[in-house]
C-alpha positions as CSV (number, residue, x, y, z in Angstrom):
1,M,63.6,-22.0,84.3
2,A,64.2,-24.9,82.0
3,K,60.4,-25.4,81.8
4,S,59.9,-21.8,80.8
5,K,62.5,-22.1,78.1
6,F,60.8,-25.2,76.8
7,S,57.4,-23.5,76.7
8,L,59.0,-20.5,74.9
9,L,60.5,-22.8,72.3
10,I,57.1,-24.5,71.7
11,L,55.5,-21.1,71.3
12,V,58.1,-19.8,68.9
13,S,57.9,-23.1,66.9
14,T,54.1,-22.8,66.7
15,L,54.3,-19.2,65.4
16,I,56.9,-20.1,62.8
17,T,54.9,-23.1,61.6
18,G,51.7,-21.1,61.5
19,N,53.5,-18.4,59.5
20,V,55.0,-20.9,57.0
21,L,51.6,-22.6,56.5
22,A,49.9,-19.2,56.0
23,Q,52.6,-18.2,53.5
24,S,52.4,-21.6,51.8
25,Q,48.6,-21.3,51.4
26,A,48.9,-17.8,50.1
27,E,51.4,-18.9,47.5
28,V,49.2,-21.8,46.4
29,K,46.2,-19.4,46.1
30,K,48.2,-16.9,44.2
31,E,49.2,-19.5,41.6
32,T,45.7,-20.8,40.8
33,W,44.5,-19.8,37.3
34,A,41.1,-18.6,38.6
35,D,42.8,-15.8,40.6
36,K,44.5,-14.5,37.4
37,G,41.1,-13.8,35.8
38,T,39.3,-10.5,35.2
39,V,35.6,-9.8,35.4
40,Y,34.4,-7.1,33.0
41,G,31.2,-5.6,31.7
42,T,29.7,-3.0,29.4
43,I,26.2,-1.5,29.4
44,Y,24.7,0.5,26.6
45,A,21.9,2.7,28.1
46,N,20.3,6.0,27.1
47,F,17.5,8.4,27.7
48,H,15.7,9.5,24.6
49,T,12.8,11.6,23.5
50,D,11.1,12.6,20.2
51,L,10.5,16.2,19.3
52,G,6.9,15.3,18.3
53,G,3.5,15.8,19.8
54,E,1.7,14.1,22.7
55,E,2.4,10.6,21.4
56,A,6.2,11.2,21.3
57,E,8.3,8.3,22.6
58,R,10.5,9.1,25.5
59,G,12.1,7.3,28.4
60,F,15.1,5.3,29.7
61,E,16.4,2.3,27.8
62,I,19.0,-0.4,28.1
63,K,19.8,-1.6,24.6
64,R,22.4,-4.2,25.5
65,A,24.7,-5.4,28.2
66,Y,27.9,-7.6,28.2
67,L,29.1,-9.5,31.2
68,G,32.3,-11.5,30.9
69,Y,35.2,-13.2,32.6
70,K,38.6,-13.9,31.0
71,S,41.6,-15.6,32.5
72,K,45.2,-16.5,31.5
73,I,45.5,-20.2,32.4
74,D,49.2,-20.6,31.8
75,E,51.9,-19.3,29.4
76,H,50.0,-20.5,26.3
77,F,46.4,-21.0,27.2
78,S,43.7,-18.5,28.1
79,A,39.9,-18.4,28.2
80,D,37.1,-15.9,27.7
81,L,33.4,-16.2,28.6
82,T,31.1,-13.4,27.7
83,L,27.3,-13.1,28.0
84,D,25.4,-10.9,25.6
85,I,22.2,-9.8,27.1
86,G,19.8,-7.9,24.8
87,S,16.6,-8.0,22.7
88,P,16.0,-10.8,20.2
89,D,16.4,-10.1,16.6
90,D,12.7,-9.9,15.7
91,V,10.2,-7.2,14.9
92,S,7.4,-8.1,17.1
93,E,5.5,-5.5,19.2
94,Y,7.2,-6.5,22.4
95,S,10.6,-7.5,21.2
96,L,12.3,-4.6,22.9
97,N,10.7,-5.5,26.2
98,K,12.3,-9.0,26.2
99,R,15.9,-9.8,27.2
100,F,17.7,-13.0,26.2
101,A,21.2,-14.0,27.2
102,Y,23.6,-15.6,24.7
103,F,27.2,-16.8,24.8
104,K,28.8,-14.0,22.7
105,K,32.2,-15.5,23.6
106,A,33.0,-18.9,25.1
107,Y,36.4,-20.0,23.9
108,V,39.8,-21.4,24.9
109,Q,42.8,-19.8,23.2
110,Y,46.2,-21.3,22.6
111,Q,49.1,-19.0,21.6
112,Y,52.6,-19.9,20.7
113,Q,54.9,-17.3,19.2
114,K,53.2,-16.2,15.9
115,L,50.4,-18.8,16.1
116,K,47.0,-18.2,17.8
117,L,44.3,-20.9,17.9
118,L,40.8,-20.3,19.2
119,F,38.1,-23.0,19.8
120,G,34.6,-22.3,20.9
121,V,32.3,-19.2,20.3
122,A,34.5,-16.3,19.2
123,D,34.4,-13.1,17.1
124,T,34.3,-13.8,13.4
125,R,37.2,-12.4,11.5
126,Q,34.9,-11.3,8.6
127,I,33.4,-8.4,10.6
128,K,35.7,-7.6,13.4
129,T,38.4,-5.5,11.5
130,Q,35.8,-3.2,9.9
131,Q,33.7,-2.9,13.1
132,D,36.7,-2.0,15.2
133,F,37.8,0.6,12.7
134,W,34.3,2.1,12.4
135,G,34.3,2.3,16.3
136,Y,30.6,3.3,16.8
137,R,28.9,-0.1,17.0
138,Y,26.7,1.2,19.8
139,L,25.2,3.8,17.4
140,Y,24.9,1.8,14.3
141,K,26.1,-1.7,13.3
142,S,28.8,-2.2,10.7
143,F,27.7,-2.8,7.1
144,M,28.0,-6.6,7.1
145,D,26.3,-6.9,10.5
146,E,23.5,-4.5,9.7
147,H,22.7,-6.2,6.3
148,K,23.2,-9.8,7.6
149,F,26.1,-10.7,5.5
150,S,27.5,-12.6,8.5
151,S,27.2,-12.9,12.3
152,T,29.6,-11.1,14.6
153,A,30.4,-14.3,16.4
154,D,30.1,-18.0,15.7
155,L,31.0,-21.4,17.0
156,G,34.0,-23.3,15.6
157,M,37.7,-22.9,15.2
158,V,39.8,-19.8,14.2
159,V,43.5,-19.8,13.4
160,D,45.6,-16.6,13.2
161,Y,49.2,-16.5,12.1
162,Q,51.4,-13.4,12.0
163,F,53.8,-14.1,9.2
164,T,55.6,-10.7,9.6
165,E,55.0,-7.6,11.6
166,N,53.0,-6.2,8.7
167,F,51.2,-9.3,7.3
168,S,48.9,-11.8,8.9
169,V,46.5,-14.6,7.8
170,D,43.4,-16.0,9.5
171,F,41.5,-19.2,8.7
172,S,38.1,-20.1,10.2
173,F,36.0,-23.3,10.2
174,L,32.7,-22.4,11.7
175,N,29.2,-23.7,12.3
176,G,27.9,-20.9,10.2
177,E,24.7,-20.2,12.1
178,G,26.0,-17.4,14.3
179,Y,26.1,-17.3,18.1
180,H,22.2,-17.0,18.4
181,Q,21.7,-20.5,16.8
182,I,24.4,-22.9,18.0
183,Q,23.3,-26.2,16.5
184,T,24.7,-29.2,14.8
185,D,24.0,-29.9,11.1
186,E,25.8,-30.8,8.0
187,D,26.5,-27.2,7.0
188,F,29.8,-25.5,7.8
189,K,31.4,-22.2,6.8
190,T,35.1,-21.8,5.9
191,G,36.8,-18.5,5.6
192,L,40.2,-17.1,4.7
193,G,41.4,-13.5,5.4
194,L,44.6,-11.6,4.6
195,T,45.6,-8.4,6.5
196,F,48.3,-6.1,5.4
197,K,49.5,-3.1,7.4
198,P,52.5,-1.6,5.5
199,T,52.6,1.6,7.6
200,P,51.2,2.6,11.0
201,W,48.5,4.7,9.2
202,L,47.4,2.2,6.5
203,L,45.4,-1.0,6.9
204,V,44.3,-3.2,4.0
205,R,42.3,-6.4,4.3
206,G,40.7,-9.0,2.0
207,Y,38.4,-11.8,3.0
208,Y,36.4,-14.7,1.4
209,D,34.2,-17.4,2.9
210,T,31.7,-20.0,1.6
211,F,29.3,-22.6,3.0
212,I,30.0,-26.2,2.3
213,A,27.5,-29.2,2.1
214,N,24.7,-26.9,0.8
215,K,23.1,-27.6,-2.5
216,T,23.5,-23.9,-3.3
217,N,26.5,-22.4,-1.5
218,Q,26.3,-18.9,0.0
219,S,29.6,-17.0,-0.4
220,N,30.9,-13.6,0.8
221,L,33.8,-11.4,-0.5
222,A,34.9,-8.4,1.5
223,A,37.6,-5.8,0.8
224,F,38.6,-3.0,3.2
225,A,41.1,-0.2,3.3
226,G,41.5,2.3,6.2
227,L,43.6,5.4,6.9
228,S,44.2,6.3,10.5
229,F,46.0,9.4,11.8
230,K,46.0,11.1,15.2
231,W,43.2,13.6,14.2
232,F,41.6,11.9,11.2
233,T,40.4,8.4,10.1
234,L,38.9,7.2,6.9
235,G,37.5,3.8,6.1
236,A,36.1,2.2,2.9
237,E,34.8,-1.3,2.4
238,Y,33.2,-3.3,-0.4
239,N,31.1,-6.4,0.2
240,H,29.6,-8.9,-2.2
241,Q,27.4,-11.8,-1.4
242,W,26.4,-14.6,-3.7
243,N,23.2,-16.8,-3.2
244,H,21.9,-15.0,-0.1
245,L,20.3,-17.5,2.4
246,S,21.5,-20.2,0.0
247,L,19.0,-19.2,-2.7
248,A,20.3,-19.4,-6.2
249,D,21.0,-16.1,-7.9
250,R,20.0,-14.0,-4.9
251,N,23.1,-11.8,-5.1
252,R,23.8,-8.6,-3.1
253,Y,26.6,-6.1,-3.0
254,G,27.4,-2.7,-1.6
255,Y,29.9,-0.4,0.1
256,S,30.3,1.6,3.2
257,L,32.3,4.8,3.7
258,Y,33.0,6.3,7.2
259,L,35.3,9.0,8.6
260,T,36.1,10.5,11.9
261,Y,37.6,14.0,12.6
262,L,39.0,14.9,16.0
263,A,38.0,18.6,16.3
264,S,39.4,18.9,19.8
265,E,40.4,16.8,22.8
266,K,36.7,16.4,23.7
267,I,34.9,16.7,20.4
268,K,34.7,14.2,17.5
269,L,32.8,14.6,14.3
270,F,31.9,11.5,12.3
271,A,29.9,10.6,9.3
272,R,29.0,7.4,7.4
273,Y,27.3,6.4,4.1
274,D,26.1,2.9,3.2
275,Q,24.7,1.7,-0.1
276,L,23.3,-1.8,-0.7
277,Y,22.3,-3.1,-4.2
278,S,20.3,-6.1,-5.2
279,H,18.5,-7.2,-8.3
280,V,15.8,-8.8,-6.2
281,W,15.2,-6.3,-3.3
282,A,14.9,-2.6,-3.4
283,L,18.0,-0.4,-3.1
284,K,18.9,0.5,0.5
285,T,20.8,3.6,1.4
286,H,21.7,5.1,4.8
């Protein structure tokens, strides 16, 4: 009888030990930063056809795909890694048949109270506000992106500081080549942006950047104002660029107007008008 009790105690002890170990391993696994991450992806695809004759272009097409992983490492640190898979920016005959992968995002972020610091490849602050407000990037790029005033992402450091609930400042120190051409040289781009949102329906932003270490500095000035209501949005931006491609007196400027009207829960109407001026190149209007 004593031997049976002894065997039973060993069995109970083994079960308890195994349960504690399993629970301990589960807790350790739960606390690792890798398990706190999220995998995400977006694909832009379509089927299109022309209303022309026998040589009309038609078929399925994948314009671009994003695949990413983001994780909150601890209370202050997080990371984001995103691959941008699409066609290269060229006009060759077979460019749309090629697919290249770039790091659209590859940064570590530190956040403490009102301060946010990003280091790596991240969205540039010059384009992001206007692009988010426009909201139809998959149909047509924002003005600055379409006319190559700047790249949507770049390698470097970005600092955001929220002074008040309605006012924030961002400073960037970037490579200046965009995320397609991550390289080391003596050229850098610095930028400063001010964002003011006095009411929930009004957003105003000003931004200026310039290259340093160039013989002829390329600079950009951008001003934006947006109205946003439940059923209606209206955005207007003005952009001016001095010394395009660091060529003296190659100045360009233009504006973009866009609006969206929510006709019903399932129907949106939107319109946009761009106009680009230059004393060197012909006028461009869309």
